Rosetta silent file (secondary structure, phi, psi, omega in degrees, C-alpha in Angstrom):
SEQUENCE: XXXXXXXXXXXXXXXXXXXXXXXXXXXXXXXXXXXXXXXXXXXXXXXXXXXXXXXXXXXXXXXXXXXXXXXXXXXXXXXXXXXXXXXXXXXXXXXXXXXXXXXXXXXXXXXXXXXXXXXXXXXXXXXXXXXXXXXXXXXXXXXXXXXXXXXXXXXXXXXXXXXXXXXXXXXXXXX
SCORE:     score description
SCORE:     0.000 S_00000001
   1 L     0.000  140.864 -179.805    0.000    0.000    0.000 S_00000001
   2 L   -72.734  113.226  175.369    1.175    3.492   -0.876 S_00000001
   3 L  -121.396  168.464  179.514    2.144    5.354    2.322 S_00000001
   4 E  -105.113  125.420  177.852    4.054    8.595    2.853 S_00000001
   5 E  -128.530  136.217 -176.562    7.477    8.344    4.450 S_00000001
   6 E  -149.743  129.133  173.626    9.787   11.275    5.076 S_00000001
   7 E   -75.810  132.566  178.888   13.003   11.673    7.053 S_00000001
   8 L   -92.966 -169.955 -178.100   12.757   14.627    9.397 S_00000001
   9 L   -43.053  126.442 -175.025   15.564   16.813   10.764 S_00000001
  10 H   -57.610  -31.236 -179.907   18.676   14.565   10.868 S_00000001
  11 H   -65.084  -22.283 -177.852   19.496   15.593   14.464 S_00000001
  12 H   -88.964  -15.233 -177.971   16.203   14.027   15.606 S_00000001
  13 L    49.671   46.123 -175.665   16.821   10.663   13.899 S_00000001
  14 L  -125.803  141.742  176.124   13.082   10.470   13.238 S_00000001
  15 E  -116.126  135.723  175.481   11.056    9.309   10.249 S_00000001
  16 E   -93.268  136.181  175.291    7.506   10.450    9.588 S_00000001
  17 E  -133.409  128.169 -179.824    5.058    7.896    8.251 S_00000001
  18 E  -116.114  137.443  176.698    1.505    8.740    7.142 S_00000001
  19 E  -125.498  136.443  177.353   -1.354    6.324    6.500 S_00000001
  20 E  -104.786  128.409  175.467   -4.706    7.275    5.009 S_00000001
  21 E  -125.957  141.853  174.259   -7.841    5.464    6.151 S_00000001
  22 E  -123.088  167.988  179.078  -11.424    5.973    5.043 S_00000001
  23 L    51.447   40.565 -179.253  -14.715    4.568    6.299 S_00000001
  24 L   -71.749  125.811 -176.052  -13.243    4.275    9.792 S_00000001
  25 L   -94.521  -26.807 -174.933  -15.760    2.569   12.067 S_00000001
  26 L  -107.068   46.946 -178.110  -14.019    2.770   15.458 S_00000001
  27 H   -58.508  -42.396 -178.195  -13.420    6.535   15.648 S_00000001
  28 H   -64.596  -40.374  178.135  -14.434    6.718   19.338 S_00000001
  29 H   -63.852  -44.674  179.819  -12.020    3.924   20.332 S_00000001
  30 H   -60.816  -47.248 -179.309   -9.201    5.603   18.391 S_00000001
  31 H   -59.974  -45.075  178.890   -9.947    8.976   20.000 S_00000001
  32 H   -62.837  -41.130  179.722   -9.966    7.450   23.518 S_00000001
  33 H   -64.575  -33.781  179.202   -6.690    5.613   22.886 S_00000001
  34 H   -76.565  -47.812 -179.343   -5.029    8.844   21.772 S_00000001
  35 H   -59.463  -38.851 -178.279   -6.456   11.036   24.546 S_00000001
  36 L   -85.089    3.171  176.375   -5.437    8.486   27.187 S_00000001
  37 L    74.109   15.706  179.570   -1.911    8.180   25.759 S_00000001
  38 L   -75.453  -39.604  178.909   -2.329    4.509   24.851 S_00000001
  39 L  -103.279  131.139  176.847   -1.531    5.152   21.180 S_00000001
  40 L   -98.548   82.382  176.987    1.561    7.140   20.221 S_00000001
  41 L  -163.706  168.353  171.321    0.441    8.803   17.026 S_00000001
  42 E  -110.282  141.909  175.811   -1.460   11.800   15.748 S_00000001
  43 E  -120.419  123.230 -171.237   -4.728   11.346   13.913 S_00000001
  44 E  -118.376  142.666  174.896   -5.631   14.188   11.594 S_00000001
  45 E   -65.667  117.183 -178.659   -8.810   14.973    9.683 S_00000001
  46 H   -61.973  -28.542 -177.384   -7.887   14.138    6.089 S_00000001
  47 H   -64.642  -19.056 -177.536  -10.340   16.756    4.835 S_00000001
  48 H  -102.099    7.982 -179.178   -8.083   19.555    6.161 S_00000001
  49 L  -114.922  120.115 -179.058   -4.850   18.373    4.550 S_00000001
  50 L   -82.666  -29.969 -174.700   -4.073   19.469    0.996 S_00000001
  51 L  -160.532  147.159  178.664   -0.789   17.567    0.720 S_00000001
  52 H   -57.941  -25.785  178.592    1.408   15.328    2.923 S_00000001
  53 H   -56.864  -36.281  178.021    4.087   18.063    2.873 S_00000001
  54 H   -54.881  -46.854 -179.082    1.817   20.074    5.167 S_00000001
  55 H   -72.125  -37.595  179.619    2.048   17.327    7.812 S_00000001
  56 H   -60.617  -42.457  179.224    5.773   16.796    7.213 S_00000001
  57 H   -65.401  -45.306  179.332    6.494   20.454    7.969 S_00000001
  58 H   -62.742  -41.704 -179.699    4.327   20.363   11.114 S_00000001
  59 H   -67.475  -40.227  179.291    5.949   17.104   12.259 S_00000001
  60 H   -62.648  -45.609  176.685    9.454   18.420   11.630 S_00000001
  61 H   -58.797  -40.266 -177.492    8.736   21.527   13.707 S_00000001
  62 H   -65.930  -47.035 -177.754    7.322   19.286   16.439 S_00000001
  63 H   -69.605  -33.094  176.533   10.292   16.904   16.701 S_00000001
  64 H   -68.112  -43.301  177.636   12.775   19.786   16.649 S_00000001
  65 H   -61.836  -39.155  177.911   10.810   21.563   19.405 S_00000001
  66 H   -63.234  -44.710 -179.616   10.775   18.312   21.400 S_00000001
  67 H   -62.248  -36.139 -178.102   14.547   17.926   21.012 S_00000001
  68 L   -90.598    5.904 -176.588   15.066   21.544   22.132 S_00000001
  69 L    52.947   42.579 -178.648   12.569   21.225   25.009 S_00000001
  70 L  -125.704   27.394  179.649   10.565   24.105   23.549 S_00000001
  71 L   -69.354  147.362  176.918    7.213   22.449   22.830 S_00000001
  72 L   -87.440  -30.831 -177.729    4.080   24.501   23.382 S_00000001
  73 L  -101.881  179.977 -176.907    1.917   21.403   23.974 S_00000001
  74 L   -83.147  -27.767 -178.117    2.346   18.388   26.262 S_00000001
  75 L  -129.312  157.476  179.531    3.136   15.773   23.601 S_00000001
  76 H   -65.304  -29.655 -179.562    4.951   15.749   20.285 S_00000001
  77 H   -74.633  -36.761  173.862    1.777   14.469   18.596 S_00000001
  78 H   -67.007  -33.815  179.188   -0.320   17.347   19.962 S_00000001
  79 H   -63.361  -35.328  176.955    2.481   19.634   18.797 S_00000001
  80 H   -61.817  -47.909  179.259    1.967   18.374   15.225 S_00000001
  81 H   -62.272  -41.578  178.120   -1.718   19.345   15.346 S_00000001
  82 H   -60.771  -41.973 -178.805   -0.787   22.698   16.889 S_00000001
  83 H   -69.852  -24.257  177.467    1.761   23.324   14.123 S_00000001
  84 H   -70.394  -26.402 -173.443   -0.818   22.608   11.408 S_00000001
  85 L   -89.365  156.580  174.802   -2.974   25.439   12.680 S_00000001
  86 L   -88.293  -18.338 -178.555   -2.563   29.187   12.254 S_00000001
  87 L   -80.524  153.953  175.095   -3.927   29.890   15.715 S_00000001
  88 L   -95.537    4.139  178.627   -1.777   30.001   18.832 S_00000001
  89 L   -86.006  114.607 -174.897   -4.696   28.592   20.803 S_00000001
  90 H   -62.502  -48.547 -178.238   -3.810   24.974   21.614 S_00000001
  91 H   -58.490  -44.411  178.840   -7.392   23.797   22.260 S_00000001
  92 H   -62.252  -41.147  179.696   -8.630   25.276   18.987 S_00000001
  93 H   -61.854  -47.587 -177.945   -5.766   23.627   17.092 S_00000001
  94 H   -66.200  -40.541  179.232   -6.431   20.205   18.614 S_00000001
  95 H   -67.866  -38.746 -176.381  -10.189   20.482   18.074 S_00000001
  96 H   -70.705  -48.602 -173.016   -9.861   21.675   14.488 S_00000001
  97 H   -95.934  -23.054 -175.496   -7.303   19.153   13.201 S_00000001
  98 E   -75.147  173.829 -176.872   -7.673   16.278   15.648 S_00000001
  99 L   -61.062  137.851  179.670   -9.915   13.273   15.477 S_00000001
 100 L  -139.802 -126.641  177.955  -13.637   13.992   15.660 S_00000001
 101 L   -98.706   -3.477  178.541  -16.519   12.265   13.913 S_00000001
 102 L   -58.534  144.756  177.289  -14.817   12.293   10.503 S_00000001
 103 L  -111.381    8.886  170.477  -14.292    8.809    9.122 S_00000001
 104 L  -111.652  111.273 -170.168  -11.488    9.752    6.705 S_00000001
 105 E  -129.438  147.640  177.064   -8.374   10.001    8.822 S_00000001
 106 E  -109.117  118.443  179.083   -4.665   10.482    8.377 S_00000001
 107 E   -94.457  128.745 -173.716   -2.549    8.544   10.882 S_00000001
 108 E  -118.311  118.543 -179.173    0.790   10.184   11.628 S_00000001
 109 E  -116.900  142.349  173.770    3.643    8.191   13.196 S_00000001
 110 E  -110.492  115.284 -172.860    7.065    9.340   14.335 S_00000001
 111 E  -109.854  130.116  174.940    9.475    6.440   14.034 S_00000001
 112 L  -127.075  175.858  177.473   12.865    6.202   15.705 S_00000001
 113 L   -61.793  -30.819 -176.878   15.273    3.328   16.305 S_00000001
 114 L   -87.634  -23.767 -170.418   13.787    2.976   19.794 S_00000001
 115 L  -138.850  126.955  174.595   10.098    3.380   18.985 S_00000001
 116 L  -155.906   93.774 -179.424    7.814    2.116   16.239 S_00000001
 117 L   -93.737    6.802 -170.799    4.192    1.418   17.226 S_00000001
 118 H   -52.101  -59.435 -174.007    2.959    1.610   13.643 S_00000001
 119 H   -61.261  -41.231  179.694    1.982   -1.995   12.944 S_00000001
 120 H   -59.631  -44.176 -177.650    0.361   -2.507   16.335 S_00000001
 121 H   -75.589  -47.758 -177.642   -1.869    0.576   15.922 S_00000001
 122 H   -57.263  -36.652 -179.053   -2.640    0.231   12.199 S_00000001
 123 L   -66.324  -17.106 -177.951   -3.855   -3.329   12.745 S_00000001
 124 L   -99.115    0.319  178.653   -6.518   -2.007   15.149 S_00000001
 125 L   -83.532  122.745  178.924   -8.020    0.573   12.778 S_00000001
 126 L   -94.942   88.758 -178.556  -11.382   -0.614   11.497 S_00000001
 127 L  -171.811 -177.662  179.382  -11.486    1.059    8.100 S_00000001
 128 E   -96.456  118.334  174.355  -10.214    0.957    4.540 S_00000001
 129 E   -74.541  131.592 -179.263   -6.558    1.789    4.100 S_00000001
 130 E  -117.494  154.691  174.777   -6.147    3.934    0.998 S_00000001
 131 L   -63.695  141.413 -179.694   -3.008    4.941   -0.904 S_00000001
 132 H   -61.292  -24.267  177.685   -1.678    8.285    0.304 S_00000001
 133 H   -65.731  -14.145  176.223   -1.818    9.392   -3.335 S_00000001
 134 H   -85.953   -1.176 -174.993   -5.639    9.405   -2.879 S_00000001
 135 H   -51.511  -42.108 -178.174   -5.452   12.124   -0.213 S_00000001
 136 H   -57.675  -28.692  178.631   -6.641   14.840   -2.617 S_00000001
 137 H   -66.498  -23.688 -176.333   -9.928   12.932   -3.051 S_00000001
 138 H  -106.981   -4.785  177.914  -10.654   13.436    0.650 S_00000001
 139 L   -77.779  134.349  177.056   -9.328   17.000    0.969 S_00000001
 140 L  -102.698   96.374 -173.969  -12.020   19.664    1.235 S_00000001
 141 H   -61.804  -32.047  178.013  -10.466   22.631   -0.561 S_00000001
 142 H   -63.592  -47.100  178.911  -13.258   24.979    0.514 S_00000001
 143 H   -66.527  -39.062  179.538  -12.620   24.189    4.190 S_00000001
 144 H   -63.843  -45.208  179.044   -8.840   24.330    3.719 S_00000001
 145 H   -62.992  -40.349  178.910   -9.042   27.745    2.060 S_00000001
 146 H   -65.664  -46.584 -178.294  -11.310   29.025    4.816 S_00000001
 147 H   -59.792  -41.689 -177.607   -9.107   27.604    7.583 S_00000001
 148 L   -96.820   13.161  176.671   -5.936   29.157    6.154 S_00000001
 149 L    55.792   52.592 -178.655   -7.687   32.405    5.155 S_00000001
 150 L  -121.490   26.066 -176.202   -7.196   31.822    1.424 S_00000001
 151 L   -60.534  -24.828  179.724  -10.750   32.452    0.229 S_00000001
 152 L   -83.589   -6.765  179.330   -9.521   35.037   -2.299 S_00000001
 153 L   -72.618  123.950 -175.686   -7.183   32.505   -3.923 S_00000001
 154 L   -71.891  -57.009 -178.155   -8.594   31.640   -7.353 S_00000001
 155 L  -102.026 -169.849  179.175   -6.957   28.291   -8.129 S_00000001
 156 L  -117.663    5.977 -170.906   -5.340   25.599   -6.025 S_00000001
 157 L   -65.381  -35.117 -178.461   -1.963   25.343   -7.746 S_00000001
 158 L  -104.988   10.472 -170.728    0.123   27.230   -5.137 S_00000001
 159 H   -60.957  -40.486 -177.859   -2.007   26.385   -2.121 S_00000001
 160 H   -65.149  -43.194  178.185    0.442   23.989   -0.437 S_00000001
 161 H   -60.499  -42.507 -178.871    3.309   26.507   -0.662 S_00000001
 162 H   -67.414  -44.077  179.708    1.116   29.242    0.794 S_00000001
 163 H   -60.931  -48.486 -178.683   -0.186   27.010    3.607 S_00000001
 164 H   -61.732  -41.121  178.061    3.298   25.853    4.580 S_00000001
 165 H   -60.966  -42.900  178.864    4.553   29.459    4.556 S_00000001
 166 H   -66.168  -39.422  179.795    1.714   30.511    6.836 S_00000001
 167 H   -62.337  -46.363 -175.240    2.335   27.561    9.171 S_00000001
 168 H   -76.321  -16.762  179.898    6.036   28.266    9.626 S_00000001
 169 L  -103.428    6.924 -175.385    5.557   31.992   10.128 S_00000001
 170 L   -61.447  -28.418  179.492    2.675   31.811   12.634 S_00000001
 171 L   -76.096  -14.737 -176.050    4.995   32.656   15.527 S_00000001
 172 L  -110.551  -29.423 -172.942    6.128   35.846   13.828 S_00000001
 173 L  -125.173  140.798  174.238    3.116   37.075   11.862 S_00000001
 174 L   -92.231  113.713 -175.974   -0.531   37.360   12.757 S_00000001
 175 L   -80.479    0.000    0.000   -2.426   35.900    9.779 S_00000001
């Protein structure tokens, strides 16, 4: 199955791995496992992600912040959701991007030599695993444009570049 894998900052010795699932039936179980710290992953609403690069940038910022002990949130996975958002409000970030009632979900794993819970968690997801190349089919461009304040943008060709730029500059600029 087509998944997204990306090496993050070399100093962190971490690899990002993304899995796309649709028609997820056990959303409440997944949410409880994440909230209670049983599962070490982030679960993101696929409808709010235009491209895996968006998550890679957020994850890279998160692992670097963890390494430097400068995280804003309590966990590196919450930090990923926080980094996806333009707001500096942690609760809003987690509520907006985190698992809810959506049944199309993006599972985000941070893999190191010491830790890899991927197979254990993926095997417990009751849904259809889809190739990551199908992500665009589940992305809601209207919601993405609204979320990132891009309603005046005519096409979608530069949207990922603009989103990533806004994400990385949120600490310096008020969007």
